[in-house]
C-alpha positions in Angstrom: -32.3 37.4 40.9 -28.7 37.3 39.8 -26.7 39.7 41.8 -23.3 38.7 40.3 -21.3 41.7 39.2 -18.6 41.6 36.5 -15.2 41.2 38.0 -12.3 43.3 37.1 -8.7 42.2 37.1 -6.7 43.2 40.1 -4.5 46.2 39.0 -0.8 45.5 38.8 1.3 47.3 41.4 4.3 47.8 39.2 5.3 49.5 35.9 5.7 46.7 33.4 8.2 48.6 31.3 10.3 49.5 34.3 10.5 45.9 35.6 11.4 44.7 32.0 14.3 47.2 32.1 15.6 45.5 35.2 15.1 42.0 33.8 17.1 43.0 30.7 20.0 44.2 32.9 20.1 41.0 34.9 20.1 38.7 31.8 22.6 41.0 30.2 25.0 40.8 33.1 24.6 37.2 34.0 23.3 35.4 30.8 20.2 33.3 30.7 21.5 30.2 32.5 23.5 32.3 35.1 20.3 34.1 36.2 18.0 32.5 38.8 14.4 33.3 39.5 15.5 34.9 42.8 17.9 37.1 40.9 15.0 38.3 38.7 12.5 38.9 41.5 15.0 40.7 43.6 16.0 43.0 40.7 12.5 43.5 39.4 11.0 44.1 42.8 8.1 41.7 42.3 7.3 38.4 43.8 7.2 35.1 41.9 3.4 34.8 41.6 3.4 38.3 40.0 6.3 37.4 37.7 4.6 34.2 36.5 1.2 35.8 36.2 2.5 38.7 34.1 5.4 37.2 32.1 4.9 33.4 32.3 8.0 31.2 32.6 11.6 32.3 32.9 12.1 31.6 29.1 9.0 33.7 28.3 10.3 36.5 30.4 13.6 36.3 28.6 11.9 36.6 25.2 9.9 39.6 26.4 13.0 41.2 27.9 14.9 40.6 24.6 12.1 42.2 22.6 12.2 45.1 25.0 15.9 45.4 24.6 15.7 45.5 20.8 13.1 48.3 20.9 14.9 50.4 23.4 18.7 49.7 23.7 19.2 49.1 20.0 16.5 51.3 18.6 19.4 53.3 17.0 19.8 50.6 14.3 16.8 51.8 12.3 18.2 55.3 12.0 21.5 54.0 10.6 19.6 52.5 7.7 18.3 55.9 6.7 21.8 57.2 5.8 22.0 58.2 2.1 24.7 55.9 0.9 25.8 52.3 1.5 29.1 53.6 2.9 27.3 56.0 5.3 24.9 53.2 6.4 27.8 50.9 7.3 29.8 53.6 9.0 26.8 54.8 11.0 25.9 51.2 11.9 29.3 50.3 13.1 30.1 53.5 15.0 26.7 53.6 16.6 27.2 50.0 17.7 30.6 50.8 19.1 29.2 53.7 21.1 26.3 51.6 22.4 28.4 48.7 23.4 30.7 50.8 25.5 28.0 53.2 26.9 27.7 53.7 30.6 24.5 53.1 32.6 24.1 49.4 31.5 26.3 46.4 31.1 29.0 46.6 28.4 28.6 44.5 25.3 25.4 43.2 23.8 22.5 41.1 25.3 22.0 39.3 22.0 25.7 38.1 22.0 26.3 37.4 25.7 22.8 36.6 26.9 22.7 32.9 25.9 25.1 31.8 23.2 26.2 28.8 25.2 23.1 27.1 26.6 22.4 23.6 27.6 20.2 21.5 25.3 17.1 22.1 27.4 17.5 25.9 26.9 18.2 25.7 23.2 15.1 27.9 22.6 16.9 30.9 24.2 19.9 30.6 21.8 17.4 30.4 18.9 15.6 33.6 20.1 18.9 35.4 20.1 20.0 34.0 16.8 16.7 35.1 15.2 17.2 38.6 16.5 20.6 38.9 15.0 19.4 37.3 11.8 16.6 39.9 11.6 19.1 42.7 11.9 21.3 41.2 9.3 18.4 40.7 6.9 17.3 44.3 7.3 20.9 45.5 6.7 21.1 43.3 3.6 17.9 44.7 2.2 19.1 48.3 2.7 22.4 47.5 1.0 20.6 45.8 -1.9 18.8 49.0 -2.6 22.1 50.7 -3.1 22.8 48.7 -6.3 19.9 50.1 -8.4 20.6 53.5 -6.9 24.1 53.3 -8.4 25.7 53.5 -5.0 27.1 50.0 -5.1 28.5 48.1 -8.1 26.2 45.4 -9.4 28.6 42.6 -8.7 28.7 43.3 -4.9 27.3 40.4 -2.8 25.1 42.4 -0.4 24.4 39.3 1.7 28.1 38.7 2.3 28.6 42.5 2.9 25.8 42.5 5.5 27.3 39.4 7.1 30.8 41.1 7.2 29.3 44.1 9.0 27.5 42.0 11.5 30.5 39.9 12.2 32.4 43.1 13.0 29.7 44.4 15.3 29.3 41.1 17.1 33.0 40.9 17.6 33.1 44.4 19.0 30.4 43.2 21.5 32.7 40.5 22.7 35.7 42.9 23.1 33.5 45.6 24.7 32.3 43.1 27.3 35.9 42.2 28.0 36.8 45.8 28.6 37.9 47.2 25.3 37.8 51.0 25.1 35.5 52.8 22.7 38.5 54.4 21.0 39.9 50.9 20.3 36.7 49.8 18.6 36.6 53.0 16.5 40.2 52.5 15.4 39.2 49.0 14.1 36.2 50.6 12.3 38.6 53.0 10.6 40.4 50.0 9.1 37.3 48.2 8.1 35.9 51.3 6.3 38.9 51.3 4.0 37.7 48.0 2.6 34.2 49.3 2.4 35.3 52.4 0.5 37.2 50.3 -2.0 34.1 48.1 -2.5 31.9 51.1 -3.0 34.1 52.8 -5.5 
């Protein structure tokens, strides 16, 4: 007689979302290569076997942390695309970015910019993950701006791909300056100047 009973997995003794928040902060502050497994286990409050069992390798954990970062810390981006005009979209995107980059309660700057731009060849996958994330945001912005042309909101001759790249370059540059200590007011002053060019393009 078979007395075997179905085995259930051992319940995790931690909140996965909460420990991902902590992993995000460590990678954000120290970058991928500057972060050790001990840094992660200490910050996340879990041991290495639990980390590996739940998240896999350090690189897999970074990918999960970056996805979590995009759906939490930069969730505001989707709302900026809902603005009624191309000008309003760009202004909302840039000003919301400046506010987020200089907010308290987390490291200044942006994980996608400072998390792993400079990686050794064996960690090239990390740089690729970050580049893909930035490219996805740029593509979504380009698609939103492209809709402004048939709406009569942007002239037909506007290169929406170049415009989206221009906005992203500004935002990514702001991330570098915010991480270096630039004040929020300084970033908004630069946005004021950039918006003059946007207004001219939209007219």
